[in-house]
C-alpha positions as CSV (number, residue, x, y, z in Angstrom):
1,V,0.0,0.0,0.0
2,D,1.4,3.4,-1.0
3,L,0.2,5.4,1.9
4,W,2.1,8.5,0.9
5,A,0.3,8.5,-2.5
6,L,-3.0,8.2,-0.5
7,G,-2.1,11.4,1.3
8,V,-1.3,13.2,-2.0
9,T,-4.6,12.0,-3.5
10,L,-6.6,13.1,-0.5
11,Y,-5.0,16.5,-0.6
12,E,-5.6,16.8,-4.3
13,L,-9.3,15.8,-4.0
14,F,-10.0,18.4,-1.4
15,E,-7.7,21.3,-2.5
16,E,-7.9,20.6,-6.3
17,K,-4.2,21.1,-6.6
18,N,-1.1,19.0,-5.8
19,P,0.8,19.7,-2.6
20,F,4.0,20.4,-4.4
21,G,3.3,23.5,-6.4
22,D,2.5,24.0,-10.1
23,A,2.4,20.7,-11.9
24,A,3.1,22.4,-15.2
25,R,6.7,23.1,-14.2
26,S,9.6,20.9,-15.3
27,E,10.0,17.3,-14.0
28,T,13.3,18.4,-12.3
29,D,11.5,21.2,-10.4
30,V,8.7,19.0,-9.2
31,F,11.2,16.3,-8.1
32,S,13.1,18.9,-6.2
33,D,9.9,20.1,-4.5
34,I,8.9,16.6,-3.5
35,T,12.3,15.7,-2.0
36,S,12.4,19.0,0.0
37,F,8.7,18.9,1.0
38,Q,7.7,19.3,4.6
39,V,4.1,18.9,5.9
40,T,4.4,22.3,7.4
41,D,4.4,23.6,3.8
42,L,0.8,22.4,3.3
43,G,-1.9,25.1,2.9
44,F,-5.4,24.0,3.6
45,R,-8.3,26.1,2.2
46,R,-10.9,23.6,1.2
47,T,-10.0,20.5,3.2
48,P,-12.3,19.9,6.2
49,E,-10.3,20.5,9.4
50,S,-11.1,16.9,10.5
51,C,-8.9,15.7,7.6
52,H,-5.8,17.9,8.2
53,A,-4.1,15.6,10.6
54,V,-4.6,12.4,8.6
55,I,-3.2,14.1,5.4
56,K,-0.2,15.4,7.2
57,E,0.5,12.0,8.8
58,L,0.2,10.3,5.5
59,L,2.6,12.8,3.9
60,A,5.3,12.5,6.5
61,A,8.7,12.7,4.8
62,N,10.1,9.9,6.9
63,A,8.4,6.6,5.9
64,K,8.8,5.2,9.4
65,Q,6.8,8.1,10.8
66,R,4.0,7.8,8.2
67,L,0.5,6.8,9.3
68,G,0.1,3.1,8.7
69,Y,3.8,2.3,8.3
70,R,3.8,-0.2,11.2
71,K,0.4,-1.7,10.6
72,G,-2.0,-0.8,7.9
73,E,-4.9,-1.0,10.3
74,D,-3.5,2.0,12.1
75,L,-4.9,4.1,9.3
76,W,-8.4,2.9,9.9
77,K,-8.1,3.6,13.7
78,H,-7.3,7.2,13.0
79,K,-10.1,9.5,14.2
80,A,-10.6,10.7,10.6
81,F,-11.7,7.2,9.5
82,A,-12.9,5.6,12.8
83,A,-16.6,6.3,12.1
84,T,-16.6,5.0,8.5
85,A,-18.4,1.8,7.6
86,A,-15.0,0.2,6.7
87,S,-13.6,0.7,10.1
88,P,-12.6,-2.4,12.0
89,T,-14.4,-1.0,15.0
90,N,-17.6,-1.3,13.1
91,G,-17.2,-5.1,12.7
92,I,-16.2,-5.1,9.1
93,P,-12.9,-7.0,8.7
94,L,-10.1,-5.4,6.7
95,E,-7.3,-7.2,5.1
96,I,-4.5,-4.7,5.0
97,D,-1.1,-6.3,5.1
98,V,1.8,-4.0,4.6
99,E,5.1,-5.8,4.1
100,L,8.2,-4.0,3.0
101,D,11.0,-5.9,1.1
102,S,14.3,-5.2,2.8
103,N,15.4,-3.6,-0.6
104,A,12.3,-1.4,-0.9
105,I,12.8,2.2,-1.8
106,D,10.8,4.9,0.0
107,A,9.0,6.9,-2.7
108,L,9.4,10.2,-1.0
109,G,12.9,10.0,0.5
110,F,14.3,7.8,-2.3
111,S,16.2,5.9,0.4
112,L,16.3,2.2,1.3
113,V,13.8,1.2,3.9
114,Q,15.3,-1.2,6.5
């Protein structure tokens, strides 16, 4: 599961723009913005306040600090999702198994995850 991409997607759905600036810029500029991105750079204008924290936690630069890194079910226990029909607390089982290969590369930091 690419939880970082979920954070990007949620941000784009609410804000109607990507979190890294103008997408029409060069690929090199966008890459630079992604690798230097900090969640404090996010600006929320349209996103419901109840979703701010979950988006920030999904976009954490350090993969090990990202929401759902240790267990995918942590995502569903987050207060932003806890009341949804798909929440394990509502009795609907979820099969989310996140396993990282020892040679996996973190999509944001472009570093090996160990």
